[in-house]
C-alpha positions in Angstrom: 19.8 45.7 77.6 17.2 43.5 75.7 18.7 41.5 72.9 15.7 42.1 70.8 16.1 45.8 71.3 19.6 45.6 70.3 18.8 44.0 66.9 15.8 45.5 66.1 16.1 49.1 67.9 13.5 51.0 69.5 10.3 52.4 67.8 11.0 55.8 66.1 9.5 58.4 68.6 7.0 60.7 67.1 7.3 64.5 68.1 3.7 64.6 69.1 3.9 61.6 71.4 3.6 62.6 75.1 6.3 60.2 76.0 8.8 61.8 74.1 7.4 65.4 73.6 9.6 66.8 76.4 12.7 65.0 75.1 11.9 66.3 71.6 11.6 70.0 72.7 14.7 69.8 74.5 16.8 68.5 71.6 15.2 71.0 69.2 16.2 73.9 71.9 19.7 72.6 72.0 20.0 72.3 68.3 18.7 76.0 67.7 21.2 77.3 70.2 24.0 75.6 68.8 22.9 76.8 65.3 22.8 80.4 66.8 26.2 80.0 68.4 27.8 79.1 65.2 25.7 81.4 62.9 24.7 78.6 61.1 21.3 79.8 61.1 22.1 83.1 59.5 24.3 81.3 56.8 21.5 79.0 55.8 19.0 82.0 55.6 21.4 83.8 53.3 21.5 80.6 51.0 17.8 80.4 51.3 17.5 84.0 50.1 20.1 83.5 47.1 18.0 80.1 46.1 14.5 82.0 46.0 16.1 84.9 44.1 18.2 83.1 41.6 16.5 79.4 41.3 18.3 78.5 38.0 21.7 79.5 39.1 21.2 77.9 42.5 20.2 74.6 40.9 23.0 74.8 38.3 25.5 75.1 41.3 23.8 72.5 43.5 23.7 69.9 40.5 26.9 71.0 39.2 28.6 69.9 42.6 26.9 66.8 42.7 27.8 65.8 39.0 31.3 67.0 39.7 31.6 64.9 42.9 30.1 61.8 40.9 32.6 62.4 38.0 35.5 62.6 40.4 34.5 59.4 42.3 34.5 57.6 38.8 37.7 59.0 37.9 39.4 57.9 41.3 37.7 54.4 41.0 39.4 54.0 37.5 42.7 55.1 38.6 42.6 52.6 41.7 41.3 49.8 39.6 44.0 50.2 36.7 46.8 50.5 39.2 48.9 47.4 39.2 51.3 47.4 42.1 54.7 46.0 41.2 54.5 42.5 43.1 57.9 41.1 43.9 58.9 38.1 46.1 61.0 38.2 48.9 63.8 36.4 47.2 63.7 39.0 44.2 63.8 41.7 46.9 67.0 40.1 48.5 68.6 39.7 45.2 68.2 43.3 44.0 69.5 44.3 47.5 72.7 42.1 47.0 73.2 43.5 43.4 72.8 47.1 44.6 75.2 46.4 47.4 77.6 44.5 44.9 77.6 47.4 42.6 78.5 49.9 45.3 81.4 47.8 46.4 82.6 47.6 42.9 82.3 51.2 42.5 84.2 51.8 45.7 87.0 49.5 44.6 87.3 51.2 41.3 87.7 54.4 43.1 90.2 53.2 45.5 92.3 51.6 42.5 92.2 55.1 40.7 93.5 56.8 43.6 96.1 54.5 44.3 97.3 54.8 40.6 97.5 58.5 41.0 99.5 58.3 44.1 102.1 55.4 43.0 104.6 56.9 40.2 105.4 54.3 37.6 109.2 53.5 37.2 109.0 53.9 33.5 107.7 57.5 33.7 109.6 59.9 32.0 111.2 62.7 34.2 114.4 63.4 35.8 116.1 59.8 36.4 119.0 61.3 38.3 117.2 62.6 41.2 115.5 59.2 41.9 116.5 57.5 45.0 116.0 54.1 44.0 118.5 54.4 41.1 120.7 51.4 40.6 
């Protein structure tokens, strides 16, 4: 390919130009066949009939959609602009992980200590002292 053609592109073909006429007709025929296959042509015709019968309603719908889309885009831009992500350094992240692990370990130790206290019966607990095996 020529560098000039890559940068500037080709001249836009005219539909009446004999050089491109056959190619244009072939592409138009393919487009019409595609539209008929997907029934896009019938859908477009029904929209055109509605637009002809109800001009004001059609314009309200179309421009309402455009204005709504524009408003939605502005809203999303404002949300993204005002979003302030929580920026943390790697050291802060490591510290928070270590604190979480330390808290989990302390919680586990407290739980184990409580279980041990429940298992071991203290000597001074009131009860039947005659039935104890370790009586002096």
